[in-house]
N, C-alpha and C positions, 0 to 999 in steps of 0.2 A: 635431582628434580627434573622432570620432563620439560624439554625445550626451554630451559632456564638460561643456560650459558650460550652465548652466540659466538664466542671465540676463546682461545686460550688466554688472551689478555685478561678477560673477565674471570676465567677459572683461577689463574694464579693470583690475581689480586684478592679474590675471595678466600682461597684456601691458604694463602700465606698471610692473610689478614684476619678479619673478624669471624668469618664462617669457619675457617680452619681452627681458630681458637676455641670456638664452641664445641666442635666435634672432638678435638683433642681432650677437652675437659670431660666430655661425656665418656670417652674411652678410658680416661684415667680413673673414673669412678668405678670401673669394673675390676680394678686391681692390677692392671698392666700399665706401662708407661709408653706412650707414643713419642717417638723422636719428633724433631721440629717440622721438617718439611715432608709433605705428602708426595708420594711417587705417582706417576701417571700410568693408568691402565687404558686410557684412550676414550675418545668419543665412540658411542655405539651407533652402528648402522644397520639398516634393515635389508635383508636379502630375500629374494622370492624365486619361485620356480618359473619355468618358461611360460606358464599360463597367465602370469600376471606381473606387469611392471607397475611400480608404485610411484605415482607422481603427485597425488592429491589425497585429501582426506577421504574422498569418495572411493578411491581405490582400495582403502583399508576396510571398507564395509564388508563384514563377513569373512575377512581374511584370517585363515587359521595360522596362528603364529606361535612358535615356541618361545617361552620366556623362562628365566630362572625362577626358582621358588622364592619370589619376593612380591610383597603386596604392591609396592610402588609401580613396578613395570606391568603387573597384571592390571591394575586399575588404569594406568596410562593408556594401554591399548584397548581396554574395554571402553574407555571414554572416547576413543577415536572410532569406535564401531567395529573393531576387530574381535576375533575370538581367540584369546590367549590360552595356551595350555602350558602348565609347568611340567617340564621334562628335563631330566638330568642331562648334562652335557655329554656324558658317555653314551647316551642313547639317541643323541640328536641326529647323527648322520643317518641311522636307519629309519628314524621317524620322518626325515625329509625324503629319503629314498623310496619309502613305501607310501608317501603322501598322507601320513597321519596328520602332518602339518604341511602347509604350503611354504612357510618361510620361517625365519628366525632373526634375532638381532644380537649383534656382538661387535666388538672392535674388529678391524680388518685382520689383525694378527690371529685371532681365533678362526676366522674364515679360512685363512691360509693353512694354519697348522692342522685344523680339523678336516682339510680337503673338502670343505663344503662347496667349493666351486664345481665339484663333480656332480652335485645334485641341486645346484642353484644356478640360475641364469642371470638374474638381475641383482644389482645392489644400489639401493637408494641411499645416498650420502645424507642421511637425515640429521645426524648429530643430535639425536633426540635425548640422549642422556650421557653425561660424562661420569666416569668412575675413576677412583684412585685408591691408594692404600698407603698405610703408614707402616714403617718398621717399628715393631713393638719390643719392649724390654721387660724383664721381670722386675717388679717394683723393689723387692728386697735386694736383688743384686745391684740394681741401679743406685739405690740409696746408699749402698755400702762403698761406692766409688768416691774417691776424693774429687773435689770440684774441678780441678784442672783436667783430670782424666775424663770426667763426664763431659766437659766442654769440648775436649778433643774428639770424643766419640760423636757428639752432635755435629760438630763442624765437618767431620769426615763423611758422615751419612748425608748431611745437607748438600755437600759438594757433589756427592754421587747422585743425589736426587735430581739436581739441576742438569747433570749430564744425561741421566736417564730420560728426562723430559725431552731434551733436544733430540736424543736418539730415536725416541718413539715417533716424534713428528716426521723425522726423515724416513723412518721405516714405513709409516703410513703412505708417504708419497711413492716410495718404491713398490710397496705392495699393491697399490692401485694399478700400476703399470704391469706388474707380474700377473695379477688376477685378470686383467684385460687380455693379456696374451693367452691365458688359459680358458678364455671364452666368456668371461663375465662382462656384462654391459652396465655401465655406471650412469646414474643421473642424479641431479641435485634438486630435490623438491624445495619449495619456498616454506620455511618454517613458520611464517606468520599465520598461515591458514591452520596449521596444526595447533598452535598455541591458542588461537581463537576458539577452536573446537573444544579444547580442554577447559577453557574458561566457561564456555556454555554448559559443559557437562558437570561443572562444579568440582573439577579435579583439584585445582589449586586451593580452593576454599577448604576442602576436606583436609589437605595436607598442612595447611596453615594451622588448623585446629590441632592436628596431630603433633606438630613440632613446637607449637606455642608462638605467641606473638613476638617475643624477643628474638628467637632464632630466625623467624620469618622476616622480620625487619632487617636483620643483619644480612640475610640473603638478598633481599630486594635492594639494599644499598649498592650492590654490585651488578645486579641483573636488570634493575628497573622494575616497575610495577608488574606483578604477575597476576594478581586476582582482579 
């Protein structure tokens, strides 16, 4: 959810608590079994070309940005006045290089591995969206395991998830230094203005209806009031 979480403390409280429980139940209804702890994919940041540094909502007006094929991020950036385009990650570098889009949004790991620093000058540490993922198991295979072995599997993956979370935080710190050395300039916009713009655009109200009152109330328990 856009500009919902302000820190990892909020993320892990929610995802190891009530919000994670709701998501895991929804995943389980599809026929696969999510293990207990979610793994970290990181907070997403916005990069831009040398023609535009992003410090405020006004800087996003008319900004051509690549987003994944997902309604949430498309509507988030539309609500901020940007012009989002859904482009596959494999085509992102060339789209930035040829100025089909001016910028993109991804965790810093993707900026580094995709060598996007070669075609992007600025990085706004917006933390506009957090994403994670669960390790999934085949329902039939998991159901066939004895309880003690199932508990062992969950415990091992949970321990690995906690280590992965810590590793990603440390990697983000080192990547910012590495990307600075490669020519990128970082800034940290105030998230309050972006959240206010999304409230005015009706973004949160729309997603509250989509997810339902119970799920939304569970989220706001950890983030505070969004609508």
